[in-house]
C-alpha positions as CSV (number, residue, x, y, z in Angstrom):
1,M,94.9,78.3,119.4
2,E,94.7,82.0,118.4
3,I,93.5,82.7,114.8
4,G,93.8,86.0,113.1
5,I,94.4,88.0,109.9
6,D,97.4,89.7,108.3
7,S,97.2,92.4,105.7
8,F,99.6,94.2,103.4
9,A,96.9,96.9,102.5
10,A,97.2,95.8,98.9
11,V,95.9,98.1,96.3
12,A,94.0,95.8,93.9
13,S,93.5,97.0,90.4
14,Y,89.7,97.2,90.6
15,Q,89.6,99.4,93.7
16,S,88.9,103.1,93.3
17,S,91.4,104.9,95.5
18,P,94.0,104.4,98.2
19,A,91.7,106.1,100.6
20,K,89.0,103.6,100.0
21,V,91.4,100.7,100.3
22,L,92.4,101.9,103.8
23,S,88.8,102.6,104.8
24,E,87.7,99.1,103.8
25,L,90.7,97.6,105.6
26,L,89.6,99.3,108.8
27,E,86.1,97.9,108.3
28,R,87.6,94.4,108.1
29,M,89.7,95.1,111.2
30,V,86.6,96.1,113.1
31,L,84.7,93.1,111.9
32,A,87.6,90.8,112.9
33,D,87.3,92.2,116.4
34,Q,83.6,91.7,116.5
35,A,84.0,88.2,115.2
36,D,86.4,87.3,118.1
37,L,89.5,86.8,116.0
38,A,92.5,87.1,118.2
39,V,94.9,89.3,116.3
40,F,95.2,91.5,113.2
41,G,98.6,92.2,111.7
42,I,99.6,94.9,109.2
43,G,102.8,94.4,107.1
44,E,105.4,96.8,106.0
45,H,106.3,97.5,102.4
46,H,107.6,100.5,100.5
47,R,106.1,99.7,97.1
48,K,103.4,101.2,95.0
49,E,101.1,98.2,95.3
50,Y,100.9,98.3,99.1
51,L,99.7,101.0,101.5
52,D,101.4,99.6,104.7
53,S,104.6,101.6,104.8
54,A,103.4,103.4,108.0
55,N,101.8,100.3,109.6
56,T,101.6,101.7,113.1
57,L,99.3,104.5,111.9
58,I,96.9,101.9,110.4
59,L,97.0,100.0,113.7
60,A,96.4,103.1,115.7
61,A,93.4,104.0,113.6
62,A,92.1,100.4,114.3
63,A,92.9,100.8,118.0
64,A,90.3,103.6,118.3
65,K,87.6,101.4,116.6
66,T,88.2,98.0,118.3
67,K,88.1,96.6,121.8
68,N,89.7,93.2,122.2
69,I,91.7,92.2,119.1
70,R,95.5,92.3,119.4
71,L,97.2,94.7,116.9
72,M,100.6,93.7,115.5
73,S,103.0,94.4,112.7
74,A,103.5,91.7,110.1
75,V,106.4,92.4,110.0
76,T,108.3,95.5,111.1
77,V,111.4,95.7,108.9
78,L,113.7,96.3,111.8
79,S,116.9,96.3,109.7
80,A,115.9,99.5,108.0
81,A,114.4,101.2,111.0
82,D,115.5,103.0,114.2
83,P,114.7,100.8,117.2
84,V,114.1,103.8,119.4
85,R,111.4,105.1,117.0
86,V,110.0,101.5,116.6
87,F,109.6,101.2,120.4
88,Q,108.1,104.7,120.7
89,A,105.5,104.0,118.0
90,F,104.5,100.6,119.3
91,S,104.5,101.8,122.9
92,T,102.2,104.6,121.9
93,L,100.0,102.1,120.1
94,D,100.0,100.0,123.3
95,L,98.7,102.9,125.3
96,L,96.0,103.8,122.7
97,S,94.8,100.2,122.5
98,D,94.8,99.5,126.2
99,G,97.6,97.0,126.0
100,R,97.0,95.2,122.7
101,A,100.2,96.0,120.7
102,E,102.7,93.5,119.5
103,I,105.8,93.7,117.3
104,V,106.8,91.0,114.8
105,A,110.3,92.0,113.9
106,G,111.9,90.7,110.7
107,R,114.7,91.3,108.2
108,G,112.2,91.8,105.4
109,S,111.7,89.6,102.4
110,S,111.2,92.7,100.2
111,V,114.4,94.8,100.2
112,E,113.2,98.1,98.9
113,A,113.5,99.7,102.3
114,F,117.3,99.3,102.4
115,P,118.2,101.8,99.6
116,L,115.2,104.0,100.5
117,F,116.6,104.6,104.0
118,G,120.3,104.5,103.1
119,Y,121.3,101.0,104.1
120,R,123.4,98.5,102.3
121,L,122.1,95.1,101.4
122,E,125.5,93.7,102.2
123,D,124.7,94.5,105.9
124,Y,121.3,92.7,105.7
125,D,121.8,90.4,108.7
126,A,124.2,92.5,110.7
127,L,121.8,95.4,110.7
128,F,119.0,93.2,112.0
129,A,121.1,91.6,114.7
130,E,122.3,94.9,116.1
131,K,118.9,96.6,115.9
132,L,117.1,93.7,117.5
133,D,119.6,93.8,120.4
134,L,118.9,97.5,120.9
135,L,115.1,97.1,120.7
136,L,115.1,94.3,123.3
137,Q,117.2,96.4,125.6
138,I,114.9,99.4,125.3
139,I,111.9,97.1,126.1
140,R,113.7,95.6,129.1
141,Y,115.2,98.8,130.6
142,E,113.9,102.4,130.9
143,K,117.4,103.7,130.8
144,V,119.7,102.3,128.2
145,T,123.5,102.4,127.6
146,W,124.3,100.8,124.3
147,S,126.7,101.0,121.4
148,G,126.9,99.4,118.0
149,K,128.2,99.8,114.4
150,F,125.2,101.2,112.5
151,R,123.7,103.7,115.0
152,A,124.9,106.4,117.3
153,A,125.5,105.1,120.8
154,L,123.2,105.6,123.8
155,E,124.6,106.7,127.1
156,N,122.1,106.3,130.0
157,Q,119.3,107.5,127.8
158,S,115.6,107.1,128.7
159,V,113.2,106.1,126.0
160,Y,109.5,107.2,126.4
161,P,106.6,106.6,126.4
162,R,106.6,103.3,128.2
163,P,103.9,100.8,127.2
164,L,100.9,99.7,129.2
165,Q,102.0,96.1,129.1
166,D,104.9,95.3,131.5
167,K,106.9,94.0,128.5
168,L,106.0,94.9,124.9
169,P,105.7,91.5,123.1
170,V,108.2,90.9,120.3
171,W,107.9,87.9,117.9
172,L,110.7,87.1,115.5
173,G,109.4,86.8,111.9
174,V,111.3,84.2,109.9
175,G,111.3,82.6,106.5
176,G,113.5,79.6,105.9
177,T,117.0,80.6,107.1
178,P,118.3,78.2,109.9
179,G,120.2,81.0,111.6
180,S,117.0,83.0,112.1
181,F,115.4,80.1,113.9
182,I,118.5,79.6,116.1
183,R,118.6,83.3,116.9
184,A,115.0,83.3,118.0
185,G,115.6,80.3,120.3
186,Q,118.7,81.7,121.8
187,L,116.9,84.9,122.6
188,G,113.8,83.1,123.9
189,L,111.5,85.0,121.5
190,P,108.3,83.6,120.1
191,L,108.5,82.6,116.5
192,M,106.3,83.7,113.6
193,V,107.1,81.5,110.6
194,S,106.0,82.6,107.2
195,I,105.2,79.7,104.9
196,I,103.7,80.7,101.6
197,G,104.4,77.6,99.5
198,G,105.6,74.0,99.4
199,D,105.0,71.4,102.0
200,T,104.6,72.6,105.5
201,K,106.4,69.6,107.0
202,R,109.7,70.7,105.5
203,F,109.8,73.4,108.2
204,R,109.7,70.9,111.1
205,P,113.5,70.5,111.3
206,L,113.8,74.3,111.6
207,I,111.2,74.4,114.3
208,D,113.1,71.7,116.2
209,L,116.3,73.7,115.7
210,Y,114.5,76.7,117.3
211,K,113.3,74.8,120.3
212,M,116.6,73.1,120.8
213,A,118.5,76.4,120.7
214,G,115.9,77.9,123.2
215,E,116.2,75.0,125.6
216,Q,120.0,75.1,125.5
217,A,119.8,78.8,126.3
218,G,117.7,78.0,129.4
219,Y,114.2,78.8,128.2
220,K,111.3,76.5,129.2
221,P,109.4,74.9,126.3
222,E,106.2,76.8,127.2
223,H,108.1,80.1,126.4
224,L,109.0,78.9,122.9
225,K,105.8,79.6,121.1
226,V,105.4,79.1,117.4
227,A,103.0,80.9,115.1
228,L,102.3,80.4,111.4
229,H,101.6,83.1,108.8
230,S,100.0,81.5,105.8
231,L,98.2,82.6,102.6
232,G,94.6,81.7,103.0
233,Y,90.9,82.3,102.2
234,V,87.6,80.8,103.4
235,S,84.4,80.5,101.6
236,K,81.1,78.5,101.9
237,T,82.3,75.7,99.6
238,S,85.7,74.4,98.5
239,Q,85.0,75.1,94.9
240,E,83.9,78.7,95.5
241,A,87.0,79.3,97.6
242,T,89.4,78.1,95.0
243,D,87.6,79.7,92.1
244,D,87.5,83.1,94.0
245,Y,91.1,82.9,95.1
246,F,93.1,81.4,92.2
247,P,92.8,84.1,89.5
248,G,94.2,87.0,91.6
249,Y,96.7,84.7,93.4
250,A,98.1,83.6,90.0
251,K,98.3,87.2,88.7
252,V,100.1,88.5,91.8
253,F,102.5,85.7,92.3
254,T,103.4,85.3,88.7
255,A,104.4,89.0,88.7
256,L,106.3,88.5,91.9
257,G,107.9,85.5,90.5
258,K,109.4,87.5,87.7
259,E,111.3,89.5,90.4
260,R,112.4,86.5,92.4
261,G,113.0,83.8,89.7
262,W,109.9,81.7,90.4
263,A,108.0,79.8,87.7
264,P,104.6,81.2,86.5
265,I,101.7,80.1,88.6
266,T,99.5,77.4,86.9
267,R,96.2,75.9,88.2
268,A,98.1,72.6,88.7
269,S,100.8,74.3,90.8
270,F,98.1,76.1,92.8
271,N,96.2,72.9,93.4
272,S,99.3,71.3,94.8
273,V,100.2,74.1,97.2
274,A,96.5,74.4,98.2
275,G,96.1,70.6,98.6
276,P,96.1,68.6,101.8
277,E,99.9,68.8,102.3
278,G,100.4,72.2,100.9
279,A,101.0,75.4,102.8
280,I,98.1,77.6,101.5
281,I,94.9,77.4,103.5
282,V,92.0,77.7,101.0
283,G,88.7,76.0,101.3
284,N,85.4,75.7,103.2
285,P,85.3,76.1,107.0
286,E,85.7,72.4,107.7
287,Q,88.6,72.0,105.3
288,T,90.2,75.2,106.8
289,A,90.0,73.9,110.3
290,E,91.3,70.5,109.3
291,K,94.3,72.1,107.6
292,I,95.1,74.4,110.5
293,L,95.2,71.3,112.8
294,R,97.3,69.4,110.2
295,H,99.8,72.3,110.1
296,S,99.9,72.4,113.9
297,E,100.6,68.7,114.0
298,A,103.3,68.9,111.3
299,L,105.1,71.7,113.0
300,G,104.9,70.3,116.5
301,G,102.2,72.5,117.9
302,L,101.1,76.1,117.0
303,S,100.1,78.9,119.3
304,R,98.7,81.1,116.6
305,V,97.8,81.0,112.9
306,T,97.2,84.1,110.8
307,F,95.7,84.3,107.3
308,Q,97.1,86.7,104.6
309,M,94.1,87.1,102.3
310,D,94.3,90.4,100.5
311,N,97.1,89.2,98.1
312,A,94.6,87.7,95.5
313,E,92.6,90.7,94.4
314,L,89.5,89.5,96.3
315,T,86.8,92.0,96.8
316,H,86.1,93.7,100.1
317,K,82.8,91.9,100.3
318,Q,84.5,88.5,99.8
319,L,87.1,89.3,102.5
320,M,84.4,90.4,104.9
321,K,82.5,87.2,104.4
322,S,85.7,85.2,104.9
323,I,86.4,86.9,108.2
324,E,82.8,86.1,109.3
325,L,83.3,82.4,108.5
326,I,86.6,82.3,110.3
327,G,84.9,83.7,113.4
328,E,81.6,81.8,113.2
329,K,82.9,78.4,112.1
330,V,86.6,77.9,111.8
331,I,87.6,79.1,115.3
332,P,85.1,76.9,117.1
333,L,86.0,73.9,114.9
334,V,89.7,74.3,115.7
335,N,89.3,75.0,119.4
336,N,86.8,72.2,120.0
337,S,89.4,69.8,118.7
338,F,91.7,70.4,121.6
């Protein structure tokens, strides 16, 4: 199983400047590469509290400093982007990184990109479906003839540069919408499932729906890979992990809850979602490995798990130590269980 990190380049209140945030993020990406983590993803937001609006630039900076770790978006908000430019950016990243680029394409759980780039929220899904179709055609063919509703048509147009990889990998990033799981299966795309709360098992019927749609479309089971994006943090002891993680998590998600209608975060609600059956992966290395394996079993087998750790105002030092523990202890514990 591949294990990695996702980041939204969050600007925590205690940090001195955006430049320092990005500098420290690159240090963590280099450490993740040295610690033999498989992948590092950078999200995409267009909000004051995050610095990931131009995520391919961050990934390109990391490409120059790393050797083996795969570099991906987490996610690319394809609905509000031009698929031609998305392909060109990630193809260039692929060349810079010697073939380590991946795209996780999604509709976006945060919707600020839509008015910013002149799109209507009423077209939320239609935009994504059309733009995903164009992106996949550009990846598949050097010359493209295509037409749609939301973008100017292409008539035998070539899109350059081409990536180093024969086929630039595209994962479909999904939340809890059944139609998104079906779409991924019908297209034969690997699935990145974001689960940030509740009981992981509740997603199993959706995973089954994805695999059924894929098999009906003619794809072999081994092509229908499933990855999990989860909130997480690892420390030396369970108590230290929860004590470090909870205060910032409660602050960030209580504020987010005001936007989305969630109840305020309490220690009891956190303990539930961080408990044995909950989605969040917070604990010591042994607990972390056990929970990853439990998630994999609950979801019918996982190819990849990524931690999103910088959402809880943890210090750079704490995040660096967590990455070290993932590489030194969690990954061997997980992979020795297979």
